[in-house]
C-alpha positions in Angstrom: 121.0 14.7 -130.4 123.6 15.0 -132.9 121.2 13.2 -135.9 119.1 15.3 -138.1 116.7 12.0 -138.3 116.0 9.0 -137.1 118.1 6.5 -140.3 120.8 9.2 -139.4 120.6 7.7 -135.6 120.9 4.3 -136.9 124.5 4.8 -138.3 125.5 6.8 -135.9 124.6 4.5 -133.5 126.2 1.7 -135.6 129.5 3.5 -136.4 129.9 3.7 -132.6 129.3 0.6 -132.3 132.1 -0.2 -134.1 134.4 2.5 -132.6 133.9 1.2 -129.4 134.6 -2.6 -130.3 138.2 -1.6 -132.0 139.2 1.3 -129.4 138.3 -1.1 -126.3 142.1 -3.1 -125.9 143.4 0.2 -125.9 140.8 0.6 -122.4 143.2 0.8 -119.2 141.0 1.4 -116.7 142.0 4.7 -115.6 139.1 5.8 -115.7 135.1 4.0 -115.1 134.4 2.2 -118.3 131.5 4.8 -119.0 133.4 8.1 -119.0 135.5 6.0 -121.5 132.5 4.7 -123.6 130.9 8.3 -123.2 134.6 9.6 -124.7 134.6 7.4 -127.8 131.0 7.8 -128.2 131.1 11.8 -128.4 134.3 11.5 -130.2 132.3 9.5 -133.3 129.6 11.7 -133.3 131.9 14.8 -133.8 133.8 12.9 -136.1 130.6 12.2 -138.3 129.0 15.3 -138.0 132.4 17.1 -139.7 132.3 14.6 -142.5 128.9 14.2 -143.1 128.8 17.8 -143.3 131.7 17.6 -146.0 129.6 15.8 -148.3 126.9 17.4 -148.2 128.9 20.3 -149.4 130.2 18.2 -152.2 126.6 16.9 -152.7 125.6 20.7 -153.5 125.0 21.6 -157.4 126.9 25.1 -158.0 124.2 26.3 -160.2 121.3 25.2 -158.3 122.6 27.2 -154.7 122.1 25.7 -151.0 
């Protein structure tokens, strides 16, 4: 849903897995694991989109236009 194509979706999934692996030691069990994983996934996807949007703006040639 957050990716524009299959390759971007695969890259985003890999980044979500990495972020979940890194964040797991901070999981305190105060919520269900699925809820915690959902939040990690959503936050990673939003960060991914912001980062990609920034790179897309930098990649545009100012003489050619959008």
